[in-house]
C-alpha positions in Angstrom: 83.1 -73.7 83.5 85.4 -71.0 82.1 86.1 -67.9 84.3 85.7 -64.9 82.0 87.9 -61.8 82.7 87.1 -59.5 79.7 83.7 -59.6 78.0 83.3 -57.7 74.7 79.9 -56.8 73.4 79.6 -56.1 69.7 76.9 -53.4 69.3 74.9 -52.4 66.2 72.2 -50.4 68.1 69.5 -53.0 67.3 67.2 -54.7 69.7 69.5 -57.7 69.4 72.3 -55.5 70.8 70.2 -54.5 73.8 69.7 -58.1 74.6 73.4 -58.9 74.1 74.3 -56.0 76.5 71.9 -57.3 79.1 73.3 -60.8 78.9 76.9 -59.6 78.9 76.2 -57.5 82.0 74.9 -60.6 83.8 77.9 -62.6 82.9 80.3 -59.8 83.7 78.7 -59.4 87.2 78.8 -63.1 87.8 82.5 -63.5 86.9 83.5 -60.0 88.1 84.8 -59.4 84.5 85.6 -56.2 82.7 82.8 -55.3 80.2 83.7 -53.5 77.0 81.3 -52.2 74.3 82.3 -52.0 70.6 80.6 -50.5 67.6 82.1 -50.8 64.2 81.2 -48.3 61.5 81.3 -50.0 58.2 83.1 -47.7 55.8 80.8 -47.0 52.8 82.0 -48.4 49.6 82.0 -45.8 46.9 83.0 -45.9 43.2 86.1 -44.1 42.0 85.2 -41.4 39.6 87.4 -39.9 37.0 87.6 -36.2 36.1 85.1 -36.6 33.2 82.2 -37.9 35.2 82.4 -35.6 38.3 84.3 -32.4 39.0 84.7 -33.4 42.7 85.6 -36.9 43.7 84.2 -38.6 46.8 87.5 -38.2 48.4 86.6 -34.5 49.0 83.6 -35.3 51.2 84.4 -38.8 52.5 86.6 -37.7 55.5 83.9 -35.3 56.7 81.2 -37.8 56.3 83.2 -40.5 58.2 84.0 -38.0 61.0 80.3 -37.2 61.4 79.5 -40.9 61.5 82.1 -41.6 64.1 81.0 -38.7 66.3 77.3 -39.8 66.1 78.1 -43.4 66.8 80.3 -42.5 69.7 77.6 -40.4 71.2 75.0 -43.1 70.7 77.2 -45.8 72.2 78.0 -43.6 75.2 74.3 -42.9 75.8 73.6 -46.7 75.5 76.3 -47.4 78.0 75.0 -44.8 80.5 71.5 -46.2 80.1 72.9 -49.6 81.1 75.1 -48.2 83.9 78.3 -49.0 82.0 81.2 -46.5 82.2 81.8 -44.4 79.0 85.4 -45.4 79.2 84.3 -48.9 78.2 82.9 -47.7 74.9 84.9 -48.0 71.7 84.1 -47.1 68.1 86.1 -48.4 65.1 85.8 -48.0 61.4 86.1 -50.9 58.9 84.5 -54.3 58.3 82.7 -55.5 61.4 83.5 -59.1 60.7 87.2 -58.5 61.0 87.3 -55.5 63.4 85.3 -57.3 66.1 87.7 -60.3 66.1 90.8 -58.0 65.8 89.6 -55.8 68.7 88.8 -58.9 70.9 92.3 -60.1 70.3 93.8 -56.7 71.1 92.1 -56.4 74.5 92.5 -60.2 75.1 88.7 -60.7 75.5 87.8 -64.2 76.5 84.1 -63.8 75.5 82.4 -61.9 72.7 78.7 -61.4 73.1 76.6 -60.2 70.1 73.1 -60.3 68.9 72.0 -62.9 66.4 70.1 -61.4 63.5 67.8 -63.1 61.1 69.4 -64.3 57.9 68.5 -62.0 55.0 69.2 -63.0 51.4 72.4 -60.8 51.5 73.6 -62.5 54.7 73.0 -65.9 53.2 75.0 -64.9 50.2 78.1 -63.5 52.0 77.6 -64.8 55.5 76.5 -62.9 58.6 78.8 -61.0 60.9 77.8 -63.2 63.8 78.6 -66.4 61.8 81.9 -65.0 60.7 82.9 -64.0 64.2 81.9 -67.4 65.5 84.3 -69.0 63.1 87.2 -66.6 63.3 87.3 -65.6 67.0 90.0 -67.1 69.2 87.8 -66.8 72.3 84.3 -67.9 73.2 81.4 -66.3 71.3 77.8 -66.0 72.5 75.1 -65.2 70.0 72.0 -63.8 71.8 68.5 -64.1 70.3 65.7 -61.7 71.0 63.6 -64.4 72.7 66.4 -65.6 75.0 
């Protein structure tokens, strides 16, 4: 069996994430591995307006909104870590597309295991593919998808 050294947990603050953290903690303890938590804030897609339709473009408020989202997500992730006796220094918040950011960050920290919750497949997920499915196919390391009943 593989000896894991760095375990990355992808967190979206759902019940699935809580189960993923619990499972990752067990594995990290068993292998004496480093445990890292990652939350990716998906940047909102917004239309580009011209001067005729609006006097102020979304660019005027977008940086403030993103900064507030990052601050709130970081606080929530830090609280979740503390609740699970995980050091705040193990918490990381990024912005972008979760499907790519999770894989890119795992490569960056040389994670040998990504643990994430497995969500039910909504119509939208079936149409474009779930984040978990995408990470399973793109990651260069092992990926564990944790279900609520596991």
